[in-house]
MARDO-462069 format. One line per field, with one value per residue: residue number from 1; x, y, z of N, C-alpha, C in turn. Coordinates in Angstrom, 3 decimals, m for minus. Layout:
BEGIN
nr <- [NUM:...]
nx <- [X:...]
ny <- [Y:...]
nz <- [Z:...]
cax <- [X:...]
cay <- [Y:...]
caz <- [Z:...]
cx <- [X:...]
cy <- [Y:...]
cz <- [Z:...]
//
This chain:
BEGIN
nr <- [1:2:3:4:5:6:7:8:9:10:11:12:13:14:15:16:17:18:19:20:21:22:23:24:25:26:27:28:29:30:31:32:33:34:35:36:37:38:39:40:41:42:43:44:45:46:47:48:49:50:51:52:53:54:55:56:57:58:59:60:61:62:63:64:65:66:67:68:69:70:71:72:73:74:75:76:77:78:79:80:81:82:83:84:85:86:87:88:89:90:91:92:93:94:95:96:97:98:99:100:101:102:103:104:105:106:107:108:109:110:111:112:113:114:115:116:117:118:119:120:121:122:123:124:125:126:127:128:129:130:131:132:133:134:135:136:137:138:139:140:141:142:143:144:145:146:147:148:149:150:151:152:153:154:155:156:157:158:159:160:161:162:163:164:165:166:167:168:169:170:171:172:173:174:175:176:177:178:179:180:181:182:183:184:185:186:187:188:189:190:191:192:193:194:195:196:197:198:199:200:201:202:203:204:205:206:207:208:209:210:211:212:213:214:215:216:217:218:219:220:221:222:223:224:225:226:227:228:229:230:231:232:233:234:235:236:237:238:239:240:241:242:243:244:245:246:247:248:249:250:251:252:253:254:255:256:257:258:259:260:261:262:263:264:265:266:267:268:269]
nx <- [m61.183:m61.805:m62.990:m64.444:m65.569:m68.226:m69.438:m72.285:m73.168:m72.304:m72.815:m73.151:m73.783:m72.934:m70.220:m69.489:m69.847:m67.987:m65.534:m65.530:m65.377:m62.849:m61.230:m61.672:m60.135:m61.016:m61.272:m59.089:m58.330:m57.807:m59.492:m61.905:m64.407:m65.804:m68.586:m69.947:m72.147:m70.757:m67.694:m65.676:m66.165:m65.662:m62.930:m62.031:m62.627:m60.977:m58.528:m58.611:m59.077:m57.850:m59.212:m60.616:m61.766:m64.803:m66.308:m68.980:m72.213:m72.833:m70.310:m69.312:m71.165:m70.469:m67.886:m67.837:m68.236:m69.822:m72.235:m72.862:m75.710:m76.210:m77.647:m80.059:m83.367:m85.433:m84.404:m83.442:m84.713:m84.861:m82.134:m81.248:m82.660:m81.377:m78.808:m79.162:m78.764:m76.043:m74.974:m73.447:m74.581:m74.063:m73.733:m74.030:m76.342:m76.595:m78.874:m79.140:m81.220:m83.847:m87.130:m87.630:m88.726:m87.787:m89.176:m89.793:m87.195:m86.413:m88.164:m87.053:m84.439:m84.687:m86.137:m84.441:m82.207:m79.632:m80.252:m79.860:m81.437:m80.551:m80.296:m78.640:m77.761:m77.345:m75.151:m73.238:m71.535:m69.608:m68.362:m70.001:m72.322:m75.567:m76.803:m79.344:m79.713:m81.174:m81.704:m82.747:m84.401:m82.578:m80.033:m77.039:m75.977:m73.263:m72.934:m74.578:m73.182:m70.842:m71.873:m72.807:m70.368:m69.050:m70.667:m70.234:m67.830:m68.079:m69.484:m72.233:m74.087:m76.973:m78.820:m82.084:m85.592:m87.794:m90.269:m89.656:m88.548:m89.864:m90.001:m87.191:m86.701:m87.922:m86.483:m83.855:m83.105:m84.453:m83.983:m81.585:m82.331:m84.141:m82.446:m80.605:m82.296:m82.782:m80.211:m79.848:m81.883:m81.038:m78.632:m79.600:m80.830:m78.589:m77.303:m79.185:m78.656:m76.293:m74.013:m71.560:m72.512:m71.142:m69.689:m71.786:m73.040:m71.006:m70.807:m73.419:m73.587:m71.476:m72.405:m74.625:m73.367:m71.616:m73.446:m74.844:m72.781:m72.440:m74.804:m74.406:m71.982:m72.053:m74.248:m76.346:m79.768:m81.366:m82.954:m81.829:m79.312:m80.126:m81.186:m78.851:m77.812:m79.583:m79.663:m81.060:m83.451:m82.062:m80.588:m80.896:m83.098:m85.090:m85.099:m85.809:m88.360:m89.754:m89.484:m90.953:m93.445:m93.998:m94.282:m92.262:m91.571:m94.008:m94.302:m92.088:m92.635:m95.106:m94.310:m92.550:m94.306:m95.858:m93.860:m93.205:m95.666:m95.772:m93.599:m94.581:m96.683:m95.297:m93.886:m95.845:m96.656]
ny <- [m20.172:m22.985:m25.438:m28.276:m28.352:m29.352:m30.271:m31.292:m32.040:m29.818:m27.686:m24.823:m22.795:m23.994:m24.287:m21.614:m20.807:m22.488:m21.623:m18.964:m19.220:m20.385:m18.394:m16.333:m16.974:m17.911:m20.627:m23.363:m25.128:m27.747:m28.273:m28.867:m30.976:m32.616:m33.962:m35.189:m36.899:m37.399:m38.542:m37.431:m34.728:m34.239:m34.820:m32.758:m30.502:m31.015:m30.777:m28.077:m26.565:m27.891:m29.296:m31.943:m34.978:m36.839:m40.093:m40.534:m39.089:m39.609:m39.933:m37.301:m36.161:m37.468:m36.505:m33.655:m30.552:m28.442:m28.667:m28.055:m28.288:m28.656:m29.559:m30.090:m28.680:m30.611:m33.055:m32.657:m33.184:m35.992:m36.635:m35.457:m36.988:m39.406:m38.908:m38.278:m39.968:m40.130:m37.780:m35.861:m34.937:m32.274:m31.216:m28.733:m27.992:m26.500:m25.416:m24.614:m24.622:m23.419:m22.546:m24.560:m25.128:m24.392:m26.123:m28.280:m29.123:m29.903:m32.035:m33.913:m34.192:m34.407:m33.142:m32.286:m31.146:m28.799:m26.318:m24.279:m22.177:m20.933:m18.349:m17.618:m15.427:m15.283:m13.473:m14.285:m15.890:m14.225:m13.250:m11.328:m11.709:m11.756:m12.896:m14.415:m15.475:m17.833:m19.096:m22.034:m22.616:m24.020:m23.395:m21.919:m18.576:m18.352:m20.293:m19.147:m16.783:m17.862:m18.962:m16.642:m15.291:m17.093:m16.920:m14.260:m14.410:m14.310:m12.030:m10.201:m10.773:m11.356:m11.878:m13.090:m13.372:m16.220:m15.565:m13.426:m14.414:m14.426:m11.668:m11.481:m13.223:m11.712:m9.240:m9.909:m12.701:m13.236:m10.836:m10.221:m10.907:m8.866:m6.695:m7.393:m7.239:m4.486:m3.480:m4.581:m3.257:m0.573:m0.768:m1.467:0.936:2.582:1.407:1.988:4.657:4.601:3.438:0.806:m2.591:m4.226:m2.339:m0.805:m2.548:m2.652:0.015:0.334:m1.733:m1.037:1.422:0.624:m1.021:0.842:2.712:1.154:0.686:3.264:3.611:1.661:2.458:5.192:5.519:7.173:8.117:6.548:8.293:10.801:10.496:10.179:12.740:14.213:13.773:14.932:17.678:21.008:21.387:19.655:16.795:14.394:14.681:14.818:12.222:10.881:11.911:10.682:7.965:7.928:8.662:6.459:4.553:3.165:2.674:1.625:m0.624:m2.177:m2.598:m3.975:m6.247:m7.411:m7.911:m9.944:m11.845:m12.392:m13.440:m15.779:m17.111:m17.577:m19.304:m21.480:m22.384:m23.567:m25.730]
nz <- [3.025:4.851:3.772:2.102:m1.201:m3.262:m6.521:m8.151:m11.223:m13.825:m15.785:m17.956:m16.030:m13.632:m14.207:m14.409:m11.750:m10.503:m11.722:m10.849:m8.059:m7.744:m8.909:m7.119:m4.955:m2.544:m2.023:m2.810:m5.878:m5.244:m3.149:m4.196:m5.525:m8.334:m10.027:m12.989:m15.254:m17.581:m18.314:m19.874:m19.662:m16.965:m16.973:m18.642:m17.070:m14.910:m16.155:m16.954:m14.569:m12.441:m10.509:m8.384:m9.715:m9.417:m8.990:m8.711:m7.854:m5.243:m4.098:m4.145:m2.362:0.003:0.499:0.402:2.207:1.480:m0.917:m4.230:m5.993:m9.196:m11.385:m14.086:m13.625:m13.995:m13.233:m10.747:m8.168:m8.019:m8.131:m5.727:m3.858:m4.277:m3.246:m0.606:1.665:1.702:2.559:5.214:8.545:8.889:6.392:3.838:1.407:m1.700:m3.940:m7.354:m9.067:m11.024:m9.943:m8.066:m4.881:m1.434:0.265:m1.436:m1.998:0.570:0.973:m0.710:0.293:3.045:6.007:7.931:6.959:6.001:3.779:0.927:m1.345:m4.367:m6.829:m9.506:m12.305:m15.942:m16.582:m14.796:m16.186:m17.191:m14.992:m13.777:m12.391:m10.724:m7.768:m5.891:m2.537:m0.572:2.442:4.336:7.539:9.082:8.320:9.333:10.385:9.753:7.755:5.791:5.288:4.216:1.821:0.493:0.145:m1.561:m3.867:m4.451:m5.632:m8.338:m9.032:m7.734:m4.702:m2.721:0.304:0.363:1.195:0.697:m0.409:m1.973:m4.235:m6.718:m7.626:m7.867:m10.005:m12.036:m12.034:m12.192:m12.794:m15.297:m16.501:m18.054:m20.678:m21.433:m21.428:m23.389:m25.584:m25.614:m26.118:m28.658:m30.088:m29.879:m31.270:m33.806:m34.512:m34.667:m36.820:m38.758:m38.874:m40.213:m39.110:m38.954:m38.210:m36.262:m34.867:m33.921:m32.071:m30.178:m29.238:m28.190:m26.234:m24.524:m23.602:m22.084:m20.155:m18.929:m17.937:m16.081:m14.264:m13.285:m11.812:m9.823:m8.621:m7.992:m6.365:m6.808:m7.507:m10.296:m11.844:m11.310:m12.477:m15.119:m15.588:m15.575:m18.086:m19.768:m21.428:m21.563:m24.101:m25.733:m27.527:m26.081:m24.309:m26.150:m27.185:m24.821:m24.442:m26.542:m25.839:m23.440:m24.479:m26.065:m24.160:m22.675:m19.902:m18.828:m20.412:m19.685:m16.951:m17.111:m18.545:m16.697:m14.610:m15.755:m16.075:m13.382:m12.551:m14.092:m12.976:m10.369:m11.012:m12.129:m9.903:m8.438:m9.839]
cax <- [m62.265:m61.271:m64.074:m64.429:m66.695:m68.581:m70.378:m72.968:m73.579:m71.432:m73.073:m72.651:m73.872:m72.048:m68.836:m69.285:m69.688:m66.702:m64.444:m65.556:m64.899:m61.395:m60.617:m61.784:m59.120:m61.619:m60.871:m58.185:m58.878:m57.649:m60.591:m63.151:m64.704:m66.853:m69.114:m70.974:m72.243:m69.859:m66.321:m64.854:m66.364:m64.904:m61.508:m61.760:m62.640:m59.761:m57.419:m58.701:m59.073:m57.068:m60.097:m60.676:m62.918:m65.474:m66.883:m70.438:m72.806:m72.736:m68.948:m69.267:m71.957:m69.723:m66.642:m67.942:m68.956:m70.811:m72.535:m73.640:m76.551:m76.277:m78.226:m81.278:m84.485:m86.291:m83.814:m82.866:m85.273:m84.443:m80.720:m81.112:m83.135:m80.339:m77.602:m79.532:m78.168:m74.582:m74.578:m73.317:m75.647:m73.683:m73.556:m74.859:m76.666:m77.007:m79.523:m79.208:m82.275:m84.966:m88.496:m87.760:m88.833:m87.099:m89.963:m89.566:m85.823:m86.399:m88.859:m86.116:m83.232:m85.016:m86.447:m83.401:m81.032:m79.331:m80.456:m79.948:m81.929:m79.842:m80.664:m77.723:m78.208:m76.335:m73.893:m72.238:m70.590:m68.535:m68.017:m70.818:m73.627:m76.321:m77.344:m80.124:m79.378:m82.321:m81.446:m83.843:m84.263:m81.484:m78.747:m76.505:m75.473:m71.926:m73.145:m75.118:m72.077:m69.967:m72.531:m72.783:m68.991:m68.757:m71.339:m69.613:m66.628:m68.314:m70.461:m72.867:m75.034:m77.744:m79.754:m83.483:m86.580:m88.290:m91.396:m89.113:m87.948:m90.513:m89.388:m85.807:m86.787:m88.246:m85.530:m82.478:m82.979:m84.898:m83.701:m80.612:m82.997:m84.685:m81.318:m80.078:m83.224:m82.564:m78.941:m80.079:m82.691:m80.185:m77.684:m80.345:m81.009:m77.289:m77.099:m80.056:m77.966:m75.103:m72.878:m71.394:m73.222:m70.256:m69.380:m73.030:m73.200:m69.997:m71.209:m74.636:m73.294:m70.639:m73.254:m75.419:m72.473:m71.147:m74.572:m75.089:m71.716:m72.714:m75.838:m73.830:m70.825:m72.330:m75.331:m77.369:m81.019:m81.268:m83.558:m80.851:m78.298:m80.770:m81.287:m77.509:m77.539:m80.624:m79.476:m82.281:m83.646:m81.046:m80.915:m81.280:m84.458:m85.980:m85.214:m86.553:m89.764:m90.335:m89.580:m92.091:m94.648:m94.225:m94.604:m91.165:m91.677:m95.168:m94.045:m91.158:m93.341:m96.092:m93.577:m92.034:m95.465:m96.182:m92.754:m93.376:m96.862:m95.367:m92.738:m95.442:m97.419:m94.372:m93.490:m96.972:m96.970]
cay <- [m21.004:m24.339:m26.394:m28.985:m27.934:m30.342:m29.934:m32.381:m31.314:m28.656:m27.088:m23.454:m22.061:m24.650:m23.956:m20.209:m20.778:m23.147:m20.732:m17.784:m19.596:m20.566:m17.092:m15.476:m17.368:m18.366:m22.029:m23.804:m26.173:m29.034:m28.441:m28.979:m32.235:m32.442:m35.136:m35.142:m38.240:m37.513:m38.578:m36.516:m33.384:m34.189:m34.758:m31.421:m29.577:m31.273:m30.218:m26.620:m25.921:m28.634:m29.833:m33.396:m35.635:m37.858:m41.177:m40.576:m38.014:m40.027:m39.659:m35.867:m35.924:m37.980:m35.756:m32.196:m29.847:m27.640:m29.338:m27.317:m29.125:m27.816:m30.312:m29.494:m28.770:m31.791:m34.236:m32.234:m33.820:m37.398:m36.672:m35.166:m38.178:m40.443:m38.618:m37.849:m40.825:m40.008:m36.512:m35.825:m34.116:m30.863:m30.797:m27.653:m28.220:m25.279:m25.699:m23.491:m24.962:m22.484:m23.023:m25.618:m24.436:m24.978:m27.246:m29.399:m29.591:m30.611:m33.312:m34.832:m34.391:m34.590:m31.853:m31.964:m30.759:m27.387:m26.128:m22.922:m22.026:m19.799:m18.038:m16.753:m15.140:m15.664:m12.718:m15.028:m16.468:m13.252:m12.725:m10.151:m12.245:m11.325:m14.129:m14.374:m16.573:m18.029:m20.254:m22.516:m22.249:m24.763:m22.855:m20.970:m17.329:m18.595:m20.985:m18.175:m15.889:m18.625:m19.061:m15.317:m15.018:m17.922:m16.352:m12.977:m14.682:m14.036:m10.951:m9.723:m11.719:m10.809:m12.798:m12.673:m14.342:m17.005:m14.899:m12.444:m15.117:m14.078:m10.418:m11.743:m13.767:m10.628:m8.131:m10.401:m13.965:m13.079:m9.480:m10.086:m10.972:m7.550:m5.801:m7.748:m6.678:m3.037:m3.287:m4.897:m2.183:0.617:m1.035:m1.371:2.355:3.111:0.900:2.819:5.934:4.438:2.831:m0.633:m3.307:m4.650:m1.127:m0.404:m3.404:m2.275:1.285:0.133:m2.561:m0.274:2.439:m0.049:m1.435:2.026:3.302:0.294:0.949:4.554:3.372:0.882:3.086:6.539:5.485:8.154:7.609:6.516:9.495:11.886:10.251:10.479:14.202:14.737:13.634:15.650:19.132:21.696:21.510:18.878:15.547:13.312:14.884:14.504:10.760:10.514:12.246:9.643:6.724:8.096:8.673:5.088:3.698:2.273:2.266:0.767:m1.897:m2.945:m3.006:m5.007:m7.461:m8.021:m8.450:m11.228:m12.736:m12.808:m14.297:m17.068:m17.734:m18.094:m20.430:m22.603:m22.927:m24.323:m26.899]
caz <- [3.567:5.067:3.549:0.822:m2.032:m4.268:m7.587:m8.843:m12.420:m14.039:m17.090:m18.094:m14.776:m12.679:m14.562:m14.043:m10.295:m10.220:m12.098:m9.990:m6.724:m7.802:m9.173:m5.929:m3.985:m1.277:m1.877:m3.867:m6.742:m4.554:m2.184:m4.956:m6.212:m9.344:m10.730:m14.018:m15.838:m18.732:m17.821:m20.666:m19.120:m15.707:m17.340:m19.170:m15.933:m14.132:m16.935:m16.977:m13.253:m11.445:m9.466:m8.242:m10.323:m8.599:m9.783:m8.557:m7.058:m3.837:m3.634:m3.858:m1.148:1.164:0.716:0.460:3.275:0.761:m2.181:m5.212:m6.841:m10.394:m12.500:m14.635:m12.675:m14.156:m12.575:m9.471:m6.970:m8.015:m7.772:m4.294:m3.143:m4.410:m2.455:0.757:2.700:1.652:3.171:6.673:9.145:8.808:5.002:3.307:0.003:m2.382:m5.217:m8.287:m10.027:m11.027:m9.748:m7.059:m3.599:m0.279:0.761:m2.349:m1.771:1.859:0.807:m1.359:1.103:4.457:6.629:8.917:6.185:5.747:2.338:0.387:m2.711:m4.960:m8.209:m10.255:m13.672:m16.933:m16.552:m14.019:m17.140:m17.419:m13.657:m13.470:m12.028:m9.547:m7.203:m4.652:m1.624:0.316:3.307:5.178:8.952:9.709:7.880:10.311:9.795:9.192:6.478:4.849:4.917:3.312:0.517:m0.132:m0.279:m2.727:m5.037:m4.778:m6.421:m9.767:m9.173:m6.518:m4.094:m1.607:0.964:0.232:1.658:m0.435:m1.072:m2.905:m5.368:m7.986:m8.083:m8.287:m11.367:m12.953:m12.081:m12.305:m13.516:m16.684:m16.977:m19.143:m21.985:m21.781:m21.683:m24.709:m26.579:m25.651:m26.826:m30.071:m30.674:m30.026:m32.351:m35.065:m34.823:m35.092:m38.183:m39.588:m39.032:m41.052:m38.410:m39.161:m37.149:m35.170:m34.093:m33.249:m30.888:m29.181:m28.639:m27.396:m25.063:m23.597:m22.977:m21.048:m19.075:m18.215:m17.200:m14.923:m13.286:m12.642:m10.796:m8.729:m7.962:m7.469:m5.397:m7.170:m8.087:m11.761:m12.411:m11.205:m13.499:m16.403:m15.719:m15.857:m19.524:m20.524:m21.532:m22.006:m25.539:m26.433:m28.226:m25.160:m23.808:m27.268:m27.185:m23.617:m24.696:m27.402:m25.051:m22.537:m25.304:m26.535:m23.016:m22.278:m18.499:m18.589:m21.090:m18.846:m15.729:m17.442:m18.895:m15.466:m13.885:m16.381:m15.744:m11.987:m12.494:m14.645:m11.976:m9.314:m11.570:m12.284:m8.600:m7.878:m10.691]
cx <- [m61.775:m62.383:m63.915:m65.720:m66.957:m69.561:m70.964:m73.677:m72.685:m71.596:m72.550:m72.661:m72.956:m70.596:m68.518:m69.058:m68.329:m65.536:m64.362:m65.022:m63.383:m60.694:m60.644:m60.717:m59.678:m61.290:m59.931:m58.853:m58.811:m58.722:m61.927:m63.240:m65.893:m67.275:m70.116:m71.022:m71.277:m68.411:m65.419:m64.971:m65.616:m63.416:m61.139:m61.718:m61.394:m58.556:m57.421:m58.466:m58.202:m57.883:m59.991:m61.923:m63.493:m66.137:m68.410:m70.908:m72.689:m71.344:m68.780:m69.981:m71.211:m68.537:m66.891:m68.685:m70.082:m71.005:m73.380:m74.390:m76.873:m76.743:m79.498:m82.443:m85.302:m85.703:m83.280:m83.384:m84.895:m82.985:m80.526:m81.586:m82.056:m79.136:m77.894:m78.817:m76.644:m74.076:m74.361:m74.381:m75.331:m73.501:m74.517:m75.078:m77.198:m77.575:m79.520:m80.246:m83.443:m86.272:m88.692:m87.665:m88.014:m87.853:m89.793:m88.170:m85.730:m87.115:m87.943:m84.940:m83.521:m85.180:m85.461:m82.124:m80.887:m79.340:m80.505:m80.470:m81.287:m80.296:m79.653:m78.352:m77.054:m75.098:m72.844:m71.167:m69.438:m68.181:m68.753:m72.228:m74.270:m77.054:m78.155:m79.817:m80.491:m82.101:m82.712:m83.500:m83.079:m80.101:m78.279:m76.092:m74.094:m72.027:m73.644:m74.022:m71.114:m70.565:m72.488:m71.379:m68.604:m69.398:m70.766:m68.283:m66.832:m69.411:m70.944:m73.828:m75.699:m78.636:m81.164:m84.396:m87.215:m89.468:m90.933:m88.477:m88.555:m90.080:m87.934:m85.775:m86.997:m87.139:m84.095:m82.380:m83.319:m84.417:m82.621:m81.255:m83.545:m83.558:m80.705:m80.972:m83.014:m81.274:m79.124:m80.858:m81.859:m79.198:m78.376:m80.527:m79.704:m76.956:m77.947:m79.414:m76.664:m73.916:m72.768:m71.917:m72.318:m69.921:m70.610:m73.265:m72.228:m70.379:m72.418:m74.347:m72.460:m71.453:m74.086:m74.537:m72.003:m72.240:m74.886:m74.031:m71.930:m73.769:m75.220:m72.807:m71.101:m73.365:m76.432:m78.624:m80.880:m81.874:m82.624:m79.787:m78.852:m80.808:m79.934:m77.191:m78.459:m80.413:m80.772:m82.339:m82.715:m81.554:m81.463:m82.712:m85.482:m86.197:m86.031:m88.042:m90.446:m90.491:m90.748:m93.412:m95.013:m94.440:m93.518:m91.331:m92.826:m94.986:m93.131:m91.870:m94.340:m95.412:m93.070:m93.160:m95.850:m95.114:m92.900:m94.573:m96.545:m94.486:m93.560:m96.197:m96.539:m93.986:m94.601:m97.237:m96.111]
cy <- [m22.447:m25.381:m27.053:m28.661:m29.011:m29.791:m31.220:m31.743:m30.101:m28.178:m25.664:m22.698:m22.668:m24.309:m22.507:m20.070:m21.353:m22.212:m19.504:m18.053:m19.726:m19.225:m16.178:m15.780:m17.843:m19.818:m22.372:m24.895:m27.541:m29.302:m28.717:m30.330:m32.030:m33.787:m34.704:m36.534:m38.478:m37.420:m37.600:m35.084:m33.211:m34.051:m33.362:m30.384:m29.760:m30.652:m28.690:m25.986:m26.620:m29.189:m31.365:m33.932:m36.672:m38.878:m41.217:m39.357:m38.343:m39.751:m38.183:m35.569:m36.374:m37.096:m34.303:m31.698:m29.000:m28.275:m28.413:m28.318:m28.316:m28.604:m29.606:m29.671:m30.053:m33.062:m33.921:m33.048:m35.295:m37.516:m36.431:m36.339:m39.260:m40.184:m38.366:m38.660:m40.728:m38.728:m36.676:m34.888:m32.628:m30.360:m29.657:m27.917:m26.923:m25.658:m24.450:m23.766:m23.993:m23.199:m24.099:m24.986:m25.118:m26.191:m28.474:m29.985:m30.390:m31.953:m34.353:m35.181:m34.801:m33.233:m31.463:m31.479:m29.243:m27.173:m24.639:m23.014:m20.770:m19.598:m17.072:m16.384:m15.326:m14.757:m13.300:m15.618:m15.526:m12.533:m11.440:m10.581:m11.525:m12.547:m13.845:m15.634:m16.683:m19.272:m20.740:m22.261:m22.922:m24.241:m21.792:m19.670:m17.497:m19.299:m20.013:m17.232:m16.586:m18.675:m17.725:m14.997:m15.831:m17.341:m14.992:m13.156:m14.405:m12.989:m10.460:m10.789:m11.054:m11.908:m12.247:m13.759:m15.039:m16.333:m13.826:m13.092:m14.643:m12.695:m10.593:m12.307:m12.633:m9.615:m8.592:m11.650:m13.848:m11.776:m9.371:m10.129:m9.611:m6.600:m6.100:m7.194:m5.177:m2.711:m3.519:m3.781:m0.918:0.438:m0.952:0.089:2.982:2.658:1.691:4.177:5.835:3.781:1.339:m1.414:m3.695:m3.476:m0.675:m1.233:m2.995:m0.980:1.101:m0.644:m1.801:0.806:1.832:m0.434:m0.235:2.675:2.486:0.522:2.275:4.407:2.687:1.684:4.473:6.517:6.488:7.452:7.601:7.743:10.686:11.734:10.533:11.987:14.828:14.712:14.536:17.160:19.782:21.828:20.650:17.586:14.480:13.472:14.613:12.983:10.279:10.782:11.164:8.328:6.788:8.024:7.259:4.091:2.729:1.764:1.290:m0.590:m2.774:m3.460:m4.115:m6.324:m8.171:m8.573:m9.819:m12.268:m13.278:m13.729:m15.691:m17.825:m18.329:m19.337:m21.667:m23.222:m23.732:m25.611:m28.101]
cz <- [3.653:4.941:2.193:0.076:m3.082:m5.291:m8.147:m10.027:m12.574:m15.477:m17.122:m16.772:m13.724:m12.939:m14.223:m12.540:m9.907:m10.525:m11.215:m8.603:m6.715:m8.000:m7.954:m4.891:m2.656:m0.982:m3.017:m4.684:m6.073:m3.514:m2.869:m5.659:m7.150:m9.903:m11.787:m14.650:m17.005:m18.265:m18.570:m20.137:m17.800:m16.003:m17.844:m18.046:m15.071:m14.831:m16.859:m15.619:m12.206:m10.306:m9.400:m8.941:m9.371:m9.517:m9.704:m7.771:m5.576:m3.271:m3.292:m2.545:0.099:1.521:1.092:1.692:2.681:m0.615:m3.052:m6.078:m8.084:m11.616:m12.979:m13.655:m12.787:m13.545:m11.175:m8.293:m6.886:m7.598:m6.280:m3.443:m3.145:m3.518:m0.980:1.833:2.737:2.301:4.659:7.236:9.050:7.377:4.650:1.818:m0.588:m3.751:m6.086:m9.384:m9.905:m10.730:m8.710:m5.674:m2.515:0.257:m0.129:m2.174:m0.478:1.770:0.168:m0.454:2.541:5.114:7.730:8.232:6.067:4.229:2.009:m1.044:m3.293:m6.395:m8.820:m11.596:m14.647:m16.977:m15.592:m14.932:m17.454:m16.107:m13.315:m13.076:m10.863:m9.028:m5.954:m3.848:m0.584:1.171:4.007:6.649:9.630:9.326:8.874:9.626:9.151:7.831:5.405:4.367:3.966:1.907:m0.217:m0.651:m1.508:m3.982:m5.416:m5.505:m7.893:m9.960:m7.827:m5.991:m2.904:m1.029:0.816:0.780:0.462:m1.134:m2.058:m4.138:m6.693:m8.492:m8.534:m9.705:m12.365:m13.131:m12.288:m13.165:m14.988:m17.317:m18.056:m20.530:m22.399:m22.170:m23.046:m25.819:m26.736:m26.399:m28.327:m30.764:m30.870:m31.170:m33.717:m35.483:m35.298:m36.505:m39.165:m39.863:m39.806:m40.380:m38.754:m37.956:m35.984:m34.260:m33.314:m31.995:m29.782:m28.473:m27.721:m26.118:m24.035:m22.893:m21.850:m19.869:m18.252:m17.393:m15.952:m13.843:m12.573:m11.553:m9.579:m7.920:m7.402:m6.355:m5.684:m7.691:m9.606:m12.433:m12.378:m12.286:m14.897:m16.629:m16.051:m17.358:m20.355:m20.483:m22.014:m23.527:m26.374:m27.065:m27.282:m24.675:m24.907:m27.352:m25.992:m23.810:m25.530:m26.631:m24.072:m23.317:m25.754:m25.400:m22.596:m20.854:m18.282:m19.262:m20.251:m17.603:m16.019:m17.798:m17.644:m14.605:m14.435:m16.079:m14.323:m11.822:m13.006:m13.662:m10.839:m9.784:m11.667:m10.946:m7.935:m8.637:m10.315]
//
């Protein structure tokens, strides 16, 4: 990709995106400029990745063709207002701030700007992220393809409409927390059965990771894959019976409904 990439802010998620982009080979470190208010952090990123450090957010906006806005949501709109006049008319701004709508972003940057609202999740930190990509009407198909390819440098990415953001929050953005709880609960049960805790976490986490890969790689319905494990009269179907009796499915669905409702509420505030 023959474009200059800029980062304004580079916390855990920004660093995951930065590392993924470089590892993917789509752009070289020399095509990337980074600004954070902490010079020591810029120096550390330059040392680790070989990127260019910038002296200000405005400098990044002037240089980069694609600007990742990766600051905290509470300062995002002010930062975008500050850099708006430094962007070129063809600049693409990608926001990774949760809860900030395309309309709010356009109010800060100008309604003539190309803007993408993206939502990665924390497994991006281990190159296994899932990112939603939501472009505004001014973003070209080529720009959208570039953004999707950049996010696929550290996992999977899909284009979604903005009204689907709330389901994305429930099924992807917040979902790692539910999965961690499930892993922890399975490990606790293994410990109850006598397994050392460190080993229990490894067995539980690997089972979740392997099962997820089976869903992704086989294309089979999850119910079909579940049935493959459930031998007649066996141990697995007994566990499944208890999970159904205790309401695992309804608990997950209700929790996600509440998560989506909270997301809608936050986007209106």
